C-alpha positions in Angstrom: 121.9 -49.4 3.0 119.2 -49.2 0.5 116.5 -46.9 1.1 113.1 -48.3 1.5 110.6 -46.7 -0.9 107.5 -44.5 0.7 104.4 -46.9 1.6 102.4 -44.5 -0.3 104.0 -43.9 -3.4 101.9 -44.1 -6.5 103.0 -46.8 -9.2 102.8 -46.1 -12.8 99.4 -47.9 -14.3 99.1 -48.8 -17.6 97.2 -46.6 -20.0 93.8 -47.5 -21.5 93.7 -48.3 -25.2 92.5 -45.5 -27.4 88.4 -45.8 -28.1 87.7 -47.0 -31.4 86.7 -44.4 -34.0 83.1 -43.9 -34.4 83.5 -44.6 -38.2 84.8 -47.9 -37.1 81.6 -49.0 -35.4 79.3 -51.5 -37.2 76.4 -50.0 -38.3 74.2 -52.4 -36.5 74.8 -49.9 -33.5 74.1 -46.4 -34.6 69.9 -46.4 -34.5 69.8 -47.5 -30.9 72.1 -45.3 -29.8 70.5 -42.4 -31.6 67.2 -43.3 -29.6 69.0 -42.6 -26.3 70.2 -39.4 -27.3 68.8 -36.6 -25.2 70.5 -33.8 -26.3 68.1 -30.8 -27.4 64.9 -32.1 -25.6 64.8 -29.6 -22.9 64.3 -26.9 -25.3 61.3 -28.5 -27.0 59.6 -29.4 -23.6 60.4 -25.7 -22.3 58.7 -24.5 -25.6 55.4 -26.6 -25.3 54.9 -25.9 -21.4 55.4 -22.0 -22.1 52.6 -22.1 -24.9 50.5 -24.2 -22.3 51.4 -21.7 -19.3 50.3 -18.8 -21.8 47.1 -20.1 -22.6 46.3 -21.0 -19.0 47.0 -17.2 -18.3 44.9 -15.9 -21.1 42.1 -18.0 -20.2 42.3 -17.2 -16.6 42.5 -13.9 -18.0 39.5 -14.0 -20.1 37.3 -15.9 -17.3 38.0 -13.0 -14.9 36.7 -10.2 -17.2 33.8 -12.1 -18.4 32.8 -12.8 -14.5 33.3 -9.1 -14.0 31.0 -8.2 -16.7 28.3 -10.8 -15.6 28.4 -9.4 -12.2 28.0 -5.9 -13.2 25.1 -6.7 -15.5 23.4 -8.7 -13.0 23.6 -5.8 -10.7 22.1 -3.6 -13.4 19.4 -6.3 -13.9 18.5 -6.3 -10.3 18.6 -2.5 -10.3 16.4 -2.5 -13.3 13.7 -4.8 -12.0 13.5 -2.8 -8.5 12.9 0.5 -10.9 10.5 -1.0 -12.8 8.2 -2.2 -9.5 8.6 1.2 -8.2 7.4 2.9 -11.6 4.5 0.2 -11.2 3.5 1.6 -7.7 3.6 5.2 -8.7 1.7 4.7 -12.0 -0.9 2.9 -9.9 -1.0 5.7 -7.5 -2.1 8.0 -10.3 -4.7 5.8 -11.3 -3.7 4.6 -14.6 -5.1 1.5 -16.7 -3.4 -1.9 -16.3 -1.9 -1.3 -19.9 -0.4 1.8 -19.0 1.0 0.3 -15.6 3.0 -2.5 -17.7 4.3 0.0 -20.1 5.7 2.1 -17.2 7.3 -0.4 -15.2 8.8 -2.0 -18.6 10.1 1.2 -19.8 11.8 2.4 -16.4 13.5 -1.3 -16.0 15.0 -1.1 -19.5 16.1 2.8 -18.8 17.8 1.8 -15.9 19.5 -1.6 -17.2 20.8 0.3 -20.1 22.6 3.0 -18.2 24.2 0.5 -15.6 25.1 -2.1 -18.2 27.5 0.4 -19.5 30.2 -0.3 -17.2 30.6 -3.8 -18.4 32.8 -2.4 -21.1 34.4 -5.8 -22.2 30.9 -7.3 -22.9 29.0 -7.1 -26.4 25.6 -5.5 -26.5 23.5 -7.3 -24.0 20.0 -7.8 -25.1 17.6 -7.7 -22.1 13.9 -8.7 -21.9 11.6 -6.9 -19.4 8.2 -8.5 -18.4 5.2 -6.8 -16.3 2.7 -9.5 -15.1 -0.3 -8.3 -13.2 -2.2 -11.2 -11.2 -5.2 -9.4 -9.2 -3.5 -6.7 -7.4 0.1 -8.3 -7.3 2.5 -7.3 -10.0 5.4 -9.3 -10.6 8.4 -7.4 -12.9 10.6 -10.1 -14.4 13.8 -9.4 -16.1 16.5 -11.5 -18.4 19.3 -10.9 -20.4 22.1 -13.1 -22.7 25.5 -11.3 -23.2 29.0 -12.4 -24.0 32.5 -10.9 -23.3 35.2 -11.0 -26.3 38.1 -12.7 -25.4 42.0 -12.1 -26.1 44.5 -15.1 -26.2 41.7 -17.8 -25.8 40.6 -16.3 -29.4 43.9 -18.0 -30.8 42.5 -21.6 -29.8 39.2 -20.4 -31.5 37.1 -19.4 -28.6 36.3 -15.9 -29.5 33.5 -14.9 -26.8 32.5 -16.1 -23.4 28.6 -16.6 -23.3 26.6 -16.1 -20.2 23.0 -15.0 -19.0 20.9 -13.6 -16.0 17.5 -13.5 -14.7 15.8 -11.2 -11.9 12.3 -10.9 -10.4 10.8 -7.9 -8.4 7.3 -8.1 -6.8 5.0 -5.2 -5.7 1.6 -4.9 -4.3 -1.0 -2.4 -6.1 -3.3 -0.2 -4.4 -6.4 -2.7 -3.3 -9.9 -1.7 -4.5 -11.6 0.3 -2.1 -15.2 1.3 -1.6 -15.9 4.1 1.5 -19.4 4.7 2.4 -20.3 7.7 4.3 -23.4 7.1 6.5 -24.7 10.6 7.5 -26.9 11.4 10.2 -29.4 14.0 9.2 -32.2 13.8 11.7 -33.4 16.6 13.4 -30.9 16.9 16.2 -28.5 17.7 13.4 -30.2 21.2 13.3 -28.7 21.7 16.7 -26.0 24.6 16.5 -23.0 23.1 16.6 -21.4 25.0 19.2 -22.4 26.8 22.5 -22.3 30.0 21.0 -24.4 28.9 18.0 -26.8 27.5 20.4 -27.0 30.7 22.3 -28.0 32.6 19.1 -30.7 30.3 18.2 -32.1 30.7 21.8 -31.9 34.4 21.4 -34.0 34.5 18.1 -36.1 31.5 18.3 -36.4 30.3 22.0 -34.9 27.1 21.7 -31.2 25.7 20.3 -32.9 23.9 17.1 -33.1 25.4 13.6 -36.2 22.9 12.6 -36.6 23.0 9.0 -40.4 23.1 9.4 -41.5 25.9 6.6 -42.6 27.8 9.5 -41.3 31.8 9.4 -39.3 33.2 12.1 -41.4 36.1 13.3 -40.4 39.1 11.6 -38.7 37.3 8.7 -39.6 35.2 5.4 -37.4 32.4 6.4 -38.1 29.6 8.6 -35.6 28.9 11.3 -32.9 26.5 9.0 -32.9 29.3 6.4 -32.6 32.1 9.0 -29.8 30.3 10.7 -27.9 29.9 7.4 -28.5 33.4 6.6 -27.2 34.7 10.2 -23.9 32.6 9.9 -25.1 30.3 12.6 -23.4 26.9 11.9 -25.5 23.8 12.5 -24.3 20.1 13.0 -25.4 19.5 9.6 -23.3 21.9 8.3 -20.2 20.8 10.0 -20.8 17.4 8.4 -21.0 18.7 5.0 -17.8 21.0 5.3 -16.1 17.5 6.5 -17.2 15.8 3.4 -15.6 18.8 1.4 -12.6 18.8 3.4 -12.3 14.8 3.1 -12.5 15.2 -0.6 -10.2 18.0 -0.9 -7.7 15.9 1.4 -8.1 12.8 -1.0 -7.3 14.9 -4.1 -3.7 15.9 -2.4 -3.1 12.0 -1.9 -1.0 10.3 -4.7 -2.0 6.8 -3.4 -5.8 7.5 -4.4 -6.9 6.4 -7.5 -9.5 5.1 -9.7 -9.5 2.2 -7.5 -11.2 3.8 -4.7 -14.9 4.8 -4.8 -17.3 6.6 -2.7 -20.7 6.7 -1.8 -23.0 8.5 0.6 -26.1 7.6 2.5 -28.2 9.7 5.1 -30.4 8.7 7.6 -33.2 9.8 9.4 -36.8 8.2 9.7 -35.7 6.2 7.0 -32.3 5.5 4.9 -31.6 7.1 1.8 -29.0 7.0 -0.8 -27.7 10.4 -1.7 -24.9 9.3 -3.9 -24.0 5.8 -5.7 -20.7 4.5 -5.9 -18.3 6.7 -7.8 -14.3 7.3 -8.1 -15.4 11.1 -9.5 -14.5 13.2 -6.7 -16.2 16.1 -7.8 -19.5 14.0 -7.7 -18.8 13.6 -4.1 -18.4 17.6 -3.5 -21.6 18.1 -5.4 -24.0 15.7 -4.0 -24.0 16.5 -0.2 -26.8 15.3 2.3 -29.7 17.7 2.6 -31.1 19.6 5.5 -32.9 17.7 8.1 -36.5 17.4 7.9 -38.3 18.2 11.4 -41.9 19.4 10.3 -43.9 16.4 10.9 -44.6 14.1 14.1 -42.3 11.6 13.1 -40.1 13.4 10.7 -36.5 14.0 11.9 -36.6 10.7 13.9 -33.5 8.8 14.4 -34.7 5.3 13.9 -31.5 2.9 14.2 -33.5 0.0 14.7 -35.1 0.1 11.1 -32.0 2.1 9.5 -29.3 -0.1 10.2 -30.6 -3.6 8.8 -31.7 -1.5 5.7 -28.2 -0.3 5.7 -26.3 -3.5 6.2 -28.5 -5.0 3.2 -27.5 -2.2 1.0 -23.6 -2.5 1.8 -23.6 -6.2 1.3 -20.2 -8.2 2.0 -16.5 -7.2 1.9 -14.1 -8.1 -0.6 -10.3 -8.9 -0.3 -9.5 -6.0 -2.2 -8.2 -8.0 -5.3 -11.0 -9.7 -6.7 -13.5 -7.5 -5.0 -13.5 -4.1 -3.0 -12.8 -4.0 0.6 -15.4 -1.9 2.3 -15.3 1.1 4.8 -18.1 2.7 6.4 -17.7 5.7 8.0 -20.5 6.6 10.1 -21.0 10.2 11.2 -23.7 11.0 14.1 -24.5 12.2 17.5 -25.5 8.8 18.5 -28.7 9.5 19.9 -31.6 7.2 18.9 -34.8 9.4 18.8 -38.6 8.3 18.1 -39.9 11.8 16.6 -41.6 14.7 18.0 -44.2 12.4 20.0 -42.0 12.0 23.1 -42.7 15.8 24.0 -46.1 14.7 25.2 -45.9 11.0 25.1 -43.8 10.5 28.0 -43.0 6.8 28.2 -41.6 7.6 24.6 -39.0 9.8 26.5 -36.7 6.5 27.4 -36.6 6.1 23.6 -34.3 8.8 23.5 -31.4 6.9 24.2 -27.9 6.0 23.2 -27.0 4.4 20.2 -27.0 0.5 20.4 -24.1 -1.2 19.1 -25.9 -4.6 18.6 -27.3 -2.6 15.4 -23.6 -3.0 14.0 -23.2 -6.8 14.6 -24.3 -7.8 11.3 -22.6 -5.0 9.5 -19.3 -6.2 10.7 -19.7 -9.8 10.4 -17.4 -11.4 8.1 -19.5 -12.8 5.2 -19.3 -13.2 1.1 -16.5 -15.5 -0.4 -13.6 -13.7 1.1 -15.0 -13.8 4.3 -14.1 -10.4 5.1 -15.7 -7.9 7.3 -16.9 -4.8 6.7 -15.1 -2.2 8.6 -16.8 0.5 10.4 -15.3 4.0 11.5 -17.5 6.3 13.8 -17.2 9.8 14.1 -18.9 11.3 17.0 -20.3 14.6 17.0 -21.0 15.5 20.5 -24.4 16.0 21.7 -23.9 19.1 23.6 -25.5 19.1 27.0 -28.0 21.5 27.7 -29.1 21.2 31.4 -31.2 23.9 31.6 -33.8 22.6 28.6 -36.5 20.6 29.9 -36.3 18.3 27.1 -32.8 17.5 27.5 -33.5 17.0 31.2 -36.4 14.6 30.5 -34.2 12.4 28.1 -30.6 12.5 27.6 -30.1 14.1 31.2 -31.6 11.4 32.9 -29.4 8.5 34.5 -27.8 5.8 32.3 -29.9 3.1 31.1 -27.1 0.9 30.7 -25.5 0.8 34.4 -23.3 3.4 33.7 -22.0 6.1 36.2 -23.6 9.1 34.6 -26.3 10.3 32.4 -27.6 9.1 29.0 -25.4 11.3 27.1 -22.4 10.1 29.0 -23.0 6.6 27.8 -22.7 7.8 24.0 -19.2 7.7 23.4 -18.5 4.2 24.5 -21.7 2.6 22.8 -20.4 3.9 19.6 -16.8 2.9 20.2 -18.5 -0.5 20.6 -19.9 0.1 17.1 -16.5 0.7 15.5 -14.1 -2.0 14.1 -11.8 -1.1 17.0 -10.5 1.7 19.4 -8.5 3.2 16.6 -11.9 3.5 14.3 -13.7 5.9 16.8 -13.3 9.5 16.6 -14.7 12.4 18.3 -14.9 15.6 16.4 -14.6 18.6 18.3 -12.5 21.8 18.8 -9.2 20.0 17.9 -10.4 17.4 15.1 -12.9 18.3 12.6 -15.1 16.0 10.7 -12.9 16.3 7.7 -9.8 15.4 9.3 -11.5 12.4 11.2 -12.6 10.9 8.1 -9.0 11.6 6.4 -7.5 9.7 9.7 -9.9 6.8 9.5 -9.3 6.4 5.7 -5.6 6.1 6.4 -6.0 3.7 9.2 -8.2 1.6 7.1 -5.9 1.7 3.9 -3.0 0.4 6.3 -5.1 -2.7 7.3 -3.8 -6.0 6.0 -6.5 -8.4 5.5 -5.8 -12.0 6.4 -7.6 -15.1 5.5 
């Protein structure tokens, strides 16, 4: 039998004819074929893409470098204007002129900027400008700069630098214009011994607690009681007052914040008001013009007539400014706080009621806001305690009498609260004594006042 052929046996197939030779193709088919040929295109695209990526990477590096330099220069500018503001404040504290203040601020800012700008290593030399502008007592230190950073790969494309700039400002307030007026009690009671020991010494020699400057020689001497007390080392309350002024001046000289923008004047009062020293910024003038000795030689000399003195003083002081366009004003009243009509009360018994604590209503007009700035005159009070002398008939007949204002004690006991009511707040009342001298009290009142921020 004939074997059957396998079902999947491959049968021979006819081979295709050989492809025609390219040389045999007709010319009309050659150009379109060339256009469809893609051999070598990848290399060209890769080269172009690589160049673009390289340029982008270079631009990114250049941009990052420029931004880093800009950040460093901006930080340098911020530090510079702050340093300029500090220099302005330091120059102001030394009492320098406005022109010197501006120069100091600009110079300090430039120095700090130059030192810190060196960290921007890729930047071309930056060009800073600083300006110090004064508007009243406010100062603005402003700074600006222009700079550029050199490029690397971007330079191939013609961008050799990247430019940028910065602006910064800093403000500071200068010390305000301040007028301080010392209103010093030089009435007859200021010839009282300053301490119990001083009073005892006066009593032993004179038979009374006062060293009256009346021109009458103390027995067996050629000096009146005031000069005798001075010659024998007895301290009177006026001596404490004047020493307090000298101590205050010495304290002011040690303060950096005291400048030509502060002025001091001195008034003294007794029966009448006396100007001792006009406003001056020369502290040596203050130290050389102290209130004179109290007068107590006549019937009315040495009186303490607050009701006549305070209106005159209020008129002389005028209104307070805002410290910018006009000085803000502080009055320091140093007194024992006792109104006294004069010696006549010693024989005119009804007048003994007039030997009484200070009436705070006398301060109302002084403290009232006024002027264009509508600012009050600030009042600080230094109480030089009137020592109790219950053994003295004159004291017992006047200040030793019961309160006239409903207090629980004597008239003397009412003095502190009455003077406190005159002051511009509890912090503006000081009692001079063994722990606080008059000079310390003046310094503290000034410091408290200098910290007051005025409001509209």
